[in-house]
Structure formats: structure tokens, C-alpha cells
KOLROMI-597292 format. One record per residue (C-alpha): residue in one letter; x, y, z. Coordinates in Angstrom, 3 decimals, padded with zeros to 6 digits, always signed. Layout:
<rest:A, east:X, north:Y, up:Z>
...
***
This chain:
<rest:Q, east:-016.494, north:-006.666, up:-009.204>
<rest:V, east:-012.744, north:-005.441, up:-008.400>
<rest:Q, east:-010.059, north:-006.548, up:-006.533>
<rest:L, east:-006.641, north:-005.207, up:-005.462>
<rest:V, east:-003.408, north:-007.664, up:-005.230>
<rest:E, east:-000.185, north:-006.881, up:-003.656>
<rest:S, east:+003.111, north:-008.315, up:-004.058>
<rest:G, east:+006.307, north:-007.394, up:-002.966>
<rest:G, east:+007.011, north:-008.362, up:+000.805>
<rest:G, east:+009.291, north:-010.676, up:+002.122>
<rest:L, east:+012.052, north:-010.735, up:+004.992>
<rest:V, east:+014.630, north:-008.193, up:+004.673>
<rest:Q, east:+017.576, north:-007.128, up:+007.370>
<rest:A, east:+017.204, north:-003.931, up:+009.307>
<rest:G, east:+018.293, north:-000.904, up:+007.006>
<rest:G, east:+017.471, north:-002.777, up:+004.007>
<rest:S, east:+014.428, north:-001.729, up:+001.466>
<rest:L, east:+011.433, north:-003.280, up:-000.481>
<rest:R, east:+009.302, north:-002.405, up:-002.924>
<rest:L, east:+005.637, north:-003.257, up:-002.771>
<rest:S, east:+003.299, north:-003.426, up:-005.604>
<rest:C, east:-000.532, north:-003.324, up:-005.982>
<rest:A, east:-002.854, north:-004.072, up:-008.868>
<rest:A, east:-006.387, north:-003.079, up:-009.493>
<rest:S, east:-008.335, north:-005.391, up:-011.910>
<rest:G, east:-011.665, north:-005.786, up:-012.866>
<rest:D, east:-014.564, north:-003.162, up:-013.644>
<rest:I, east:-012.793, north:-000.180, up:-012.946>
<rest:F, east:-014.242, north:+003.143, up:-014.226>
<rest:S, east:-011.508, north:+005.221, up:-012.315>
<rest:I, east:-009.642, north:+004.827, up:-008.604>
<rest:N, east:-010.074, north:+008.020, up:-006.452>
<rest:V, east:-007.704, north:+007.869, up:-003.422>
<rest:M, east:-005.335, north:+004.824, up:-003.092>
<rest:G, east:-003.220, north:+003.920, up:+000.234>
<rest:W, east:-000.932, north:+001.481, up:+002.234>
<rest:Y, east:-002.211, north:+000.487, up:+005.312>
<rest:R, east:-000.262, north:-002.142, up:+008.072>
<rest:Q, east:-001.205, north:-004.384, up:+010.913>
<rest:A, east:+001.253, north:-005.952, up:+013.303>
<rest:P, east:+000.692, north:-008.722, up:+015.161>
<rest:G, east:-001.873, north:-007.549, up:+018.340>
<rest:N, east:-002.125, north:-004.208, up:+016.701>
<rest:Q, east:-005.002, north:-002.114, up:+015.016>
<rest:R, east:-004.700, north:-001.566, up:+011.406>
<rest:E, east:-002.695, north:+001.352, up:+010.712>
<rest:L, east:-002.473, north:+004.069, up:+008.023>
<rest:V, east:+001.234, north:+004.366, up:+006.375>
<rest:A, east:+000.284, north:+006.209, up:+003.383>
<rest:T, east:-002.128, north:+007.523, up:+000.798>
<rest:I, east:-001.950, north:+008.986, up:-002.614>
<rest:T, east:-004.658, north:+010.947, up:-004.500>
<rest:S, east:-005.189, north:+010.336, up:-008.228>
<rest:S, east:-003.595, north:+013.959, up:-008.967>
<rest:G, east:-000.557, north:+012.594, up:-006.776>
<rest:S, east:-000.708, north:+014.392, up:-003.569>
<rest:T, east:+000.740, north:+012.210, up:-000.865>
<rest:S, east:+000.836, north:+012.307, up:+002.997>
<rest:Y, east:+002.496, north:+009.868, up:+005.269>
<rest:T, east:+002.367, north:+008.590, up:+008.832>
<rest:P, east:+004.974, north:+010.620, up:+010.905>
<rest:S, east:+006.925, north:+007.216, up:+011.569>
<rest:V, east:+007.660, north:+006.213, up:+007.973>
<rest:K, east:+008.281, north:+009.904, up:+006.465>
<rest:G, east:+011.681, north:+010.218, up:+004.644>
<rest:R, east:+011.913, north:+006.568, up:+004.256>
<rest:F, east:+008.718, north:+005.367, up:+002.335>
<rest:T, east:+007.763, north:+006.835, up:-000.922>
<rest:I, east:+004.117, north:+006.199, up:-002.124>
<rest:S, east:+003.393, north:+006.342, up:-006.159>
<rest:R, east:+000.828, north:+005.022, up:-008.534>
<rest:D, east:+000.319, north:+004.522, up:-012.139>
<rest:N, east:-002.987, north:+005.729, up:-013.078>
<rest:A, east:-002.738, north:+004.108, up:-016.805>
<rest:K, east:-002.110, north:+000.643, up:-015.529>
<rest:N, east:-004.421, north:+001.196, up:-012.109>
<rest:S, east:-001.288, north:+000.716, up:-010.065>
<rest:L, east:+000.041, north:+001.692, up:-006.384>
<rest:F, east:+003.450, north:+001.058, up:-005.140>
<rest:L, east:+005.453, north:+001.641, up:-002.088>
<rest:Q, east:+009.216, north:+002.090, up:-001.790>
<rest:M, east:+010.399, north:+001.446, up:+001.737>
<rest:N, east:+013.748, north:+002.465, up:+002.608>
<rest:S, east:+016.129, north:+002.142, up:+005.843>
<rest:L, east:+013.688, north:-000.310, up:+007.275>
<rest:K, east:+013.253, north:-001.037, up:+010.700>
<rest:P, east:+011.912, north:-004.193, up:+012.867>
<rest:E, east:+009.087, north:-001.921, up:+013.978>
<rest:D, east:+008.054, north:-001.756, up:+010.365>
<rest:T, east:+007.361, north:-005.429, up:+010.602>
<rest:A, east:+003.284, north:-006.317, up:+009.586>
<rest:V, east:+000.961, north:-007.281, up:+006.983>
<rest:Y, east:+000.617, north:-004.675, up:+004.621>
<rest:Y, east:-002.631, north:-003.974, up:+002.887>
<rest:C, east:-003.497, north:-001.949, up:-000.477>
<rest:N, east:-006.288, north:-000.019, up:-000.545>
<rest:G, east:-008.419, north:+002.067, up:-003.028>
<rest:Y, east:-011.789, north:+004.017, up:-003.452>
<rest:I, east:-012.678, north:+002.614, up:-006.787>
<rest:R, east:-015.570, north:+003.530, up:-009.067>
<rest:T, east:-016.814, north:+000.666, up:-011.157>
<rest:S, east:-019.385, north:+001.134, up:-013.690>
<rest:T, east:-022.486, north:+001.276, up:-011.303>
<rest:R, east:-020.862, north:+002.495, up:-008.075>
<rest:W, east:-018.102, north:+003.427, up:-005.815>
<rest:I, east:-016.353, north:+000.510, up:-003.600>
<rest:D, east:-013.703, north:+000.613, up:-000.846>
<rest:T, east:-011.744, north:-002.263, up:-001.828>
<rest:W, east:-008.875, north:-004.104, up:-000.161>
<rest:G, east:-006.250, north:-006.441, up:-001.030>
<rest:Q, east:-005.039, north:-009.719, up:+000.873>
<rest:G, east:-002.188, north:-007.997, up:+002.496>
<rest:T, east:+001.708, north:-009.076, up:+001.906>
<rest:Q, east:+003.880, north:-009.939, up:+004.801>
<rest:V, east:+006.933, north:-007.815, up:+005.489>
<rest:T, east:+009.441, north:-008.838, up:+008.000>
<rest:V, east:+012.390, north:-006.558, up:+009.137>
<rest:S, east:+014.785, north:-008.680, up:+011.076>
<rest:S, east:+017.559, north:-006.957, up:+013.549>
***
């Protein structure tokens, strides 16, 4: 099996920065698209940013110019650099990856990491 583990969340003041990390482990042959999602209380989970295995990125408009997604394919890791944070960025952030194991493809989620931005 495979798993994704996020880290780097925490409490920060508005205007501050945080860097989220996500490490994939297990029976990994390759990882296709990876992404960060977030879910605020009472809201649906929403896409924040994605990155392909070749490095092509996309962002939801509300974070464009403030967040940067990146990955290290050699280490099966995903990152999200978040700058100029706003209170509305407060949410649980989840890592997602479409992972190929030795037998099949698995759409995999991490357990989430809390990001809280105070005003």
C-alpha cells in the first residue's frame, strides 16, 4: 500500500508564510499528478494547486501569486509554499497523489494538516 503524510501546518499571523510538505511512501512505482486541497469548517473540500510529474502547475485564482506548488520526484515529495497568508486561507490542507503501485493506480489522500491564519 501507499500513504501520504503532510507536515508544516500551524498558526501564523496574516501576511506571514508557511511551507507545507507531503511525503509519499510505500509500494510506489510512479506518481502522476499531485495536488493540494483544503477544507474550511462548513465548506466543501476545494482544489488549491496541482502539479504534473513534468512540473506543469495550476492554481485556484484566490491563491495565484501567493502560493507556489513544487515537487521532488526523486524523493516522492510535494510542497506548498504559502506567502502573504490571509485569514480566509484557514483550513485543513490535504495532499493528494495519483500513485502507480506495482499492481494498480491509487488515488491517495493524506490525513491533513491544519493551517490557521489569525487577523
